[in-house]
C-alpha positions in Angstrom: -22.3 -32.7 8.5 -25.2 -33.1 10.9 -24.6 -29.5 12.2 -25.0 -28.3 8.6 -28.3 -30.0 8.2 -29.7 -28.8 11.5 -28.7 -25.3 10.8 -30.6 -25.3 7.5 -33.7 -26.7 9.1 -33.6 -24.0 11.8 -33.8 -21.2 9.2 -36.6 -22.7 7.2 -40.1 -21.4 8.0 -43.7 -21.9 6.8 -46.5 -19.3 7.0 -50.1 -19.5 5.8 -52.6 -16.8 4.9 -55.7 -16.5 7.2 -57.9 -18.2 4.6 -55.5 -21.0 4.0 -55.2 -20.2 0.3 -51.5 -19.3 0.2 -48.7 -21.1 1.9 -45.2 -19.6 2.0 -41.9 -21.2 2.9 -39.0 -19.0 3.8 -35.3 -20.0 3.7 -32.3 -17.9 4.6 -28.9 -19.6 3.9 -25.8 -17.9 5.3 -24.2 -16.4 2.2 -21.9 -13.3 1.8 -23.5 -10.2 0.4 -21.0 -8.7 -2.0 -20.0 -5.4 -3.6 -19.0 -6.0 -7.2 -21.6 -8.7 -7.7 -24.8 -7.8 -9.6 -27.3 -9.9 -7.7 -26.7 -11.3 -4.2 -29.4 -13.8 -3.1 -30.3 -13.3 0.5 -33.6 -15.1 1.0 -35.7 -17.7 -0.8 -39.5 -17.6 -0.7 -41.6 -20.4 -2.1 -45.4 -19.6 -2.6 -47.8 -22.5 -2.7 -51.4 -21.7 -3.9 -54.2 -24.0 -2.8 -58.0 -24.2 -3.3 -59.4 -22.2 -6.1 -56.7 -19.5 -6.1 -54.7 -19.6 -9.3 -52.9 -16.9 -11.3 -53.0 -14.9 -8.1 -51.5 -11.5 -7.3 -49.3 -10.5 -4.5 -50.4 -6.9 -4.0 -47.7 -6.2 -1.5 -44.7 -8.0 -0.2 -42.5 -6.2 2.4 -39.3 -6.8 4.3 -37.8 -4.9 7.2 -34.1 -3.9 7.2 -34.1 -3.2 11.0 -30.8 -4.1 12.4 -28.9 -3.5 9.1 -25.8 -1.4 9.8 -25.6 0.6 6.7 -28.8 0.7 4.6 -27.1 3.1 2.2 -24.8 0.3 1.1 -27.8 -1.3 -0.7 -28.5 0.3 -4.1 -31.6 -1.7 -4.9 -33.5 -5.0 -4.2 -35.0 -7.4 -6.7 -37.0 -10.6 -6.9 -35.9 -13.4 -9.3 -37.4 -16.7 -10.0 -35.6 -19.8 -8.9 -34.2 -22.4 -11.2 -35.3 -26.1 -11.1 -32.3 -26.8 -8.8 -33.5 -24.1 -6.4 -30.8 -21.5 -7.0 -31.4 -18.0 -8.2 -32.2 -17.5 -12.0 -30.8 -14.0 -12.6 -32.3 -14.0 -16.1 -35.9 -14.1 -14.8 -36.4 -10.9 -12.8 -39.9 -10.5 -11.3 -39.6 -7.0 -9.8 -37.1 -4.4 -8.6 -37.4 -1.7 -6.0 -35.3 0.8 -4.0 -34.5 0.4 -0.3 -34.9 2.9 2.6 -35.0 3.0 6.3 -38.6 1.8 6.0 -37.5 -1.4 4.4 -38.1 -3.1 1.0 -41.6 -3.2 -0.6 -42.6 -4.9 -3.8 -46.1 -4.4 -5.3 -48.3 -6.3 -7.8 -46.4 -9.5 -8.3 -48.2 -12.1 -10.4 -48.1 -15.7 -9.3 -48.6 -17.5 -12.6 -48.3 -21.1 -11.3 -49.6 -23.0 -8.3 -46.0 -23.1 -6.9 -43.6 -20.2 -7.4 -40.1 -20.2 -5.9 -38.2 -16.9 -6.0 -35.2 -15.2 -4.4 -34.9 -11.8 -2.8 -31.6 -10.4 -4.0 -29.6 -7.2 -3.2 -27.3 -5.1 -5.3 -24.7 -3.2 -3.3 -22.9 -0.1 -4.1 -19.3 -0.3 -5.5 -17.7 0.6 -2.2 -19.3 -0.5 1.1 -18.6 -0.7 4.8 -16.8 -4.0 5.3 -17.7 -4.1 8.9 -21.4 -3.8 8.2 -24.0 -6.6 8.4 -27.4 -6.8 6.6 -30.5 -8.1 8.4 -33.5 -9.0 6.2 -36.8 -9.6 8.1 -40.0 -10.6 6.1 -42.9 -8.6 7.3 -46.1 -9.3 5.5 -47.8 -10.3 2.3 -51.1 -8.9 1.1 -53.0 -10.9 -1.5 -55.7 -9.8 -3.9 -58.2 -11.1 -1.4 -57.1 -8.6 1.1 -55.7 -11.1 3.6 -52.5 -10.1 5.3 -49.7 -12.6 6.2 -47.4 -11.6 9.0 -44.1 -13.4 9.4 -42.8 -14.0 12.8 -39.3 -14.9 11.7 -35.9 -14.2 13.3 -33.2 -14.1 10.7 -29.5 -14.0 11.2 -27.5 -11.0 9.9 -25.5 -11.5 6.7 -21.9 -10.4 6.3 -20.9 -8.1 3.6 -17.8 -8.5 1.5 -16.2 -7.9 -1.9 -16.4 -10.2 -5.0 -12.7 -9.6 -5.9 -12.7 -12.2 -8.7 -15.6 -13.4 -10.7 -16.0 -16.0 -13.5 -14.7 -14.6 -16.8 -13.3 -11.4 -15.3 -10.5 -9.8 -17.3 -10.9 -12.6 -19.8 -9.8 -15.2 -17.2 -12.1 -18.2 -17.3 -11.6 -19.1 -13.6 -9.6 -17.5 -10.7 -8.6 -20.2 -8.2 -6.2 -21.1 -5.3 -6.0 -17.9 -3.3 -3.1 -16.6 -1.1 -3.4 -13.4 1.0 -0.9 -11.3 2.9 -0.6 -7.8 4.3 2.6 -6.0 3.4 4.7 -3.9 5.8 3.0 -0.9 4.2 -0.5 -2.3 5.0 -1.2 -3.2 1.4 -3.3 -6.4 0.9 -1.9 -8.7 -1.8 -4.3 -11.3 -3.1 -2.6 -14.0 -5.2 -4.3 -16.7 -7.3 -4.3 -18.9 -10.4 -5.5 -17.0 -13.5 -6.8 -20.1 -15.3 -7.3 -18.4 -18.7 -9.1 -21.0 -20.8 -10.9 -23.4 -18.3 -11.2 -24.2 -14.6 -9.1 -27.3 -15.0 -5.8 -27.9 -13.1 -2.4 -28.1 -14.8 -1.5 -28.7 -17.5 -3.1 -25.6 -19.1 -2.9 -21.9 -20.0 -2.5 -20.8 -16.3 -0.6 -17.8 -14.9 -0.2 -16.6 -11.3 -1.7 -13.2 -10.7 -2.2 -10.7 -7.9 -4.6 -7.9 -7.0 -3.6 -5.3 -4.5 -5.8 -3.2 -2.1 -4.6 0.0 -0.4 -7.7 0.5 1.7 -8.1 -2.6 3.7 -10.0 -4.6 1.0 -12.8 -2.1 0.1 -11.4 -1.6 -3.4 -8.8 -3.6 -5.4 -6.3 -2.5 -8.1 -6.3 -4.2 -11.6 -5.0 -7.7 -12.0 -1.2 -8.1 -12.4 0.5 -11.2 -13.8 3.5 -12.1 -11.8 4.4 -15.6 -13.0 3.9 -16.5 -16.7 6.2 -18.7 -18.7 4.5 -17.8 -22.0 5.4 -19.7 -25.1 8.5 -21.2 -23.7 10.7 -23.9 -25.3 8.8 -24.1 -28.5 5.5 -25.0 -26.8 2.4 -22.8 -26.6 1.1 -21.3 -23.3 -1.3 -24.2 -22.8 1.8 -26.4 -22.3 3.6 -24.0 -20.1 1.2 -23.5 -17.2 2.2 -22.1 -13.8 -0.2 -22.9 -10.9 -0.7 -23.6 -7.1 1.0 -20.4 -5.9 2.1 -19.5 -2.4 2.8 -15.9 -1.2 5.3 -14.9 1.5 6.1 -11.6 3.3 9.7 -11.1 4.6 8.7 -9.2 7.7 12.3 -8.1 8.2 12.9 -6.5 4.8 9.4 -6.0 3.4 10.3 -8.1 0.4 7.4 -10.3 -1.0 7.9 -13.7 -2.6 5.5 -15.7 -4.8 6.3 -19.3 -5.5 4.6 -21.4 -8.2 4.7 -24.7 -10.0 5.6 -24.7 -13.7 4.8 -27.7 -15.9 6.6 -27.9 -19.3 4.8 -30.0 -21.8 3.2 -33.3 -20.9 4.5 -36.7 -19.7 3.0 -40.0 -20.8 0.9 -41.3 -17.9 2.1 -44.9 -18.3 5.8 -44.5 -19.1 6.5 -41.1 -17.5 8.3 -40.0 -20.7 8.0 -36.5 -22.1 5.9 -36.3 -25.2 7.5 -34.3 -28.1 5.9 -32.4 -30.9 2.9 -30.9 -29.0 1.1 -27.9 -30.7 -1.8 -25.6 -29.9 -4.1 -28.2 -31.5 -2.8 -31.1 -29.4 -5.2 -32.7 -26.9 -2.8 -34.4 -24.5 -3.3 -33.5 -20.9 -2.0 -34.8 -17.5 -2.1 -33.7 -13.9 1.1 -33.5 -11.9 -0.5 -35.6 -9.1 -2.0 -38.2 -11.4 -0.2 -41.4 -12.5 3.3 -40.4 -13.8 2.5 -36.8 -14.5 5.7 -35.7 -12.8 8.8 -37.9 -12.4 12.2 -38.4 -10.7 15.0 -36.1 -11.8 15.4 -32.3 -12.0 15.1 -31.4 -15.7 12.1 -29.6 -17.3 11.3 -32.7 -19.3 11.4 -35.0 -16.2 9.6 -33.1 -13.5 7.6 -30.0 -12.7 9.7 -27.0 -11.7 9.6 -24.8 -8.5 9.8 -21.1 -9.4 10.0 -18.0 -7.2 9.6 -14.3 -8.1 10.3 -11.4 -5.7 9.1 -7.8 -5.3 10.9 -5.2 -3.3 8.4 -2.4 -3.9 5.2 -3.5 -2.2 4.1 -5.7 -5.2 4.3 -3.0 -7.8 7.0 -4.8 -9.9 8.4 -8.3 -9.8 11.7 -10.0 -10.7 12.2 -12.6 -13.3 11.5 -16.1 -12.0 14.2 -18.0 -10.2 14.1 -21.8 -10.5 15.0 -23.5 -7.2 14.1 -27.0 -8.2 17.7 -28.3 -8.1 18.3 -26.7 -4.7 15.3 -28.2 -3.0 13.9 -31.3 -4.8 15.5 -34.6 -4.1 16.2 -36.4 -7.4 14.2 -39.5 -6.4 11.1 -37.5 -5.6 8.5 -37.5 -8.3 7.3 -34.0 -7.6 8.1 -31.0 -5.4 5.8 -28.0 -5.2 4.6 -25.0 -3.2 1.5 -25.6 -1.1 -1.3 -23.0 -1.6 -1.9 -20.1 0.8 0.8 -18.0 2.4 4.2 -18.6 4.0 5.5 -16.9 7.1 8.6 -15.3 8.7 9.6 -17.0 11.9 10.6 -15.0 15.0 14.3 -15.4 14.2 13.8 -14.1 10.6 13.8 -17.5 8.8 11.5 -17.4 5.7 9.2 -20.4 5.4 7.1 -21.8 2.6 4.7 -24.7 3.2 5.4 -27.3 0.5 4.3 -30.7 -0.8 5.4 -33.4 -3.1 5.5 -37.1 -4.2 8.2 -39.3 -2.8 10.3 -41.9 -4.7 7.3 -44.2 -4.9 4.9 -41.5 -6.0 3.3 -41.2 -2.6 2.2 -37.7 -1.6 3.8 -35.9 1.4 3.9 -32.5 3.1 6.9 -30.6 4.4 8.4 -27.1 4.7 11.0 -25.2 2.6 12.9 -22.4 4.3 15.6 -19.8 3.9 17.9 -18.5 6.7 19.7 -16.0 4.5 16.9 -13.7 3.4 15.8 -15.7 0.4 19.2 -16.2 -1.2 19.1 -20.0 -0.7 16.4 -22.4 0.1 16.3 -25.9 1.7 13.5 -28.4 1.8 12.8 -30.3 5.1 12.1 -34.0 5.5 8.5 -35.0 4.9 6.2 -34.5 7.9 3.8 -37.3 7.0 2.8 -39.4 4.0 -0.4 -39.5 1.9 -0.9 -35.8 2.8 -0.7 -32.8 0.5 -1.8 -29.1 0.7 -0.6 -27.7 4.0 0.0 -24.4 5.9 2.2 -23.6 8.8 2.2 -21.4 11.9 4.9 -20.7 14.6 3.5 -21.7 18.0 4.2 -19.5 21.0 7.0 -21.9 22.2 8.8 -21.6 18.8 7.7 -25.0 17.4 6.3 -25.0 13.8 2.9 -26.6 13.4 2.0 -28.0 10.0 -1.7 -28.4 9.3 -2.3 -30.8 6.3 -4.9 -32.1 4.0 -5.1 -35.9 4.5 -6.1 -38.2 1.7 -7.4 -40.7 4.3 -10.3 -38.4 4.8 -11.6 -38.8 1.2 -15.0 -40.5 1.5 -14.4 -41.2 5.2 -17.2 -40.0 7.4 -16.3 -42.1 10.4 -12.6 -41.3 11.1 -12.1 -37.8 9.8 -9.7 -35.0 10.6 -6.8 -32.8 9.4 -3.3 -34.3 9.9 -1.3 -32.1 12.3 2.4 -32.4 13.0 5.0 -30.2 14.8 8.8 -29.7 14.5 11.3 -28.0 16.7 14.2 -28.4 14.2 12.9 -27.0 10.9 11.6 -30.3 9.8 14.5 -32.6 10.3 12.2 -34.5 12.7 8.4 -34.4 13.1 5.9 -35.6 15.7 2.2 -35.7 15.6 0.2 -33.1 17.5 -2.4 -34.3 20.0 -5.1 -32.8 17.7 -4.0 -34.7 14.7 -7.0 -36.4 12.9 -9.4 -35.5 15.7 -10.0 -31.8 15.9 -10.7 -30.3 12.5 -12.8 -32.2 10.0 -12.5 -31.8 6.2 -13.9 -33.1 2.9 -10.3 -33.5 1.7 -9.7 -29.9 0.8 -7.1 -27.2 1.3 -7.4 -25.3 4.6 -5.8 -22.1 5.9 -4.2 -21.6 9.3 -2.9 -18.2 10.5 -1.4 -16.7 13.7 -2.7 -13.3 14.8 -0.9 -11.2 17.4 -2.7 -8.5 19.3 -2.4 -6.4 22.5 -5.1 -6.8 25.1 -6.6 -4.0 27.3 -3.8 -4.5 29.8 -1.1 -3.9 27.3 -0.1 -7.6 27.1 0.7 -9.1 23.7 -1.2 -12.2 23.0 -1.8 -14.5 20.1 -4.8 -16.4 18.6 -4.8 -18.9 15.8 -7.4 -19.0 13.0 -8.4 -21.8 10.7 -10.7 -21.9 7.8 -12.0 -24.7 5.5 -15.3 -26.4 4.5 -16.6 -27.6 7.8 -17.9 -31.0 6.5 -16.7 -34.5 6.2 -18.4 -35.1 2.9 -18.8 -32.0 0.8 -17.2 -28.6 0.2 -19.9 -26.7 2.0 -20.1 -24.5 5.1 -16.9 -22.5 4.7 -16.2 -21.8 8.4 -13.7 -19.7 10.3 -12.5 -21.2 13.6 -10.5 -19.7 16.5 -8.1 -21.2 19.0 -6.8 -19.2 22.0 -4.7 -22.0 23.4 -1.9 -22.7 20.8 -4.2 -24.8 18.5 -5.1 -27.3 21.3 -8.9 -26.6 21.0 -11.2 -24.9 18.5 -14.4 -24.1 20.5 -17.6 -24.4 18.5 -19.1 -21.3 20.1 -16.4 -19.3 18.3 -17.1 -20.7 14.8 -18.2 -18.2 12.2 -20.0 -19.6 9.2 -19.2 -17.5 6.1 -20.7 -19.4 3.2 -23.1 -22.2 3.6 -23.4 -23.3 -0.1 -21.1 -25.6 -2.1 -17.9 -24.1 -3.5 -14.4 -25.1 -4.4 -13.5 -24.3 -0.8 -9.9 -23.0 -0.8 -9.2 -20.0 1.5 -6.4 -17.9 3.1 -6.3 -15.7 6.2 -4.2 -12.6 7.0 -3.9 -10.0 9.7 -5.1 -6.8 8.2 -4.1 -4.8 11.3 -4.0 -5.6 15.0 -7.8 -5.0 15.1 -8.9 -6.9 12.0 -8.3 -10.1 10.1 -9.1 -10.6 6.5 -10.0 -13.8 4.7 -10.3 -14.6 1.0 -12.0 -17.8 -0.1 -13.5 -19.6 -3.1 -17.2 -18.9 -2.6 -20.5 -20.1 -3.9 -21.1 -16.5 -4.9 -17.9 -15.6 -6.7 -14.6 -17.1 -7.7 -12.9 -15.3 -4.9 -14.5 -13.3 -2.0 -12.8 -11.1 0.5 -14.3 -10.4 3.9 -13.0 -8.6 7.0 -13.7 -9.5 10.6 -13.0 -7.6 13.8 -10.7 -9.3 16.3 -13.0 -8.2 19.1 -15.8 -10.4 17.6 -13.4 -13.4 17.4 -12.6 -13.0 21.1 -16.1 -12.8 22.4 
């Protein structure tokens, strides 16, 4: 958390006019600049008037775009007032202007109060260069007194991206819990919860949806619903939610699987008994992880159900759901569910989903679920650890499977904080802790993504790196950061960290290999429900 605070201070600057009448504070948080989003805040300026200067006028305010890769990606720039909480108020536009190689210039901006905080925001074109970065440099302010303020500020470049899912898009209240894979045809498939009526977790009117991209993430096809139980069993959709999806590519056949957790009705939190007679107007609600929200047994009125759908045509069409609860869940377990993100195909062709659940006492655990016959049958492993939940897996270079887990012991713990890491060499029959467990990767108790990327170096040698992303904080879901390991997850050097989004968000993410030269990441951002960005492997290896 200390690194986060210091970074903010480093990019805050004060400047003063020559006559001392106008003070300016400049702040530039690290935020993604997104196509598909109307206003992208890129720099905050706070003007403080002193002396006898009131209701002043900024005759000219200019910014340089020197160092921006593709200025033509910017359609226009605008100034907006800030809200009381300091964030941009897009309903209060002060000025708008075009951009050119000469930069950004605003003229005749009235300062109607002693202190005015505003945001410089950019609107990007619909399709942009995903490799481009934008650099905004404040140049000068000219006041009505004729004084000129020159800023000697060095600002970091901001990464571009795409706002794939925004609040309310397609009539969906909130899009959450992303998974991301690249098909054998090179198609990107983004999977997520389509939370139709509210942002709340199960139980609720929730479907699992996907969007596909055929051009590396620059543009995305319309939303497709792939898991939706509808009005099943006499209950409305609000009591047949499907959530917490995981997506998996069979690298042998090209088939794609999506797993999701279906909740039918509601159990009583005290007794664990199914509540009959619910209607659209009923208010009962429970979470599968709370109290007795899911219970021992296999039936739909006892426990949440583990569903899988399959596509054999690159995600264009999907099968009817297959219920694998009875094949995977032990009857004494209270819950068995997919873990968010993506699964993987092991080097021997085994298909693997990261999974999670609650044991016979209701205690959370993480494990894996795998198929050795191309998805025909599935088997759940033993738990890797207890009081852990959302997890993702990678196959290490020696063939062991490493499971990276959210650990509930980190909640509110700023002293002893770190992801739980375990490995297995026998598909989860036995597990042992990895040397980095609870000491290498901090978290504010949130889902994190881990991914293995294979590439060929300049000498023609095949090598692998490991990527991890999560909110890089022990206390808050802030500073969504991408980290790189070149030594089989033994170390994650700080000099290779890439901060993607500094502000607070829900913080879930998922990484994929777009090609040998690029990785892609989707994450729950402060700037949109789901943001996609692409990063060159060469940059990760520097």
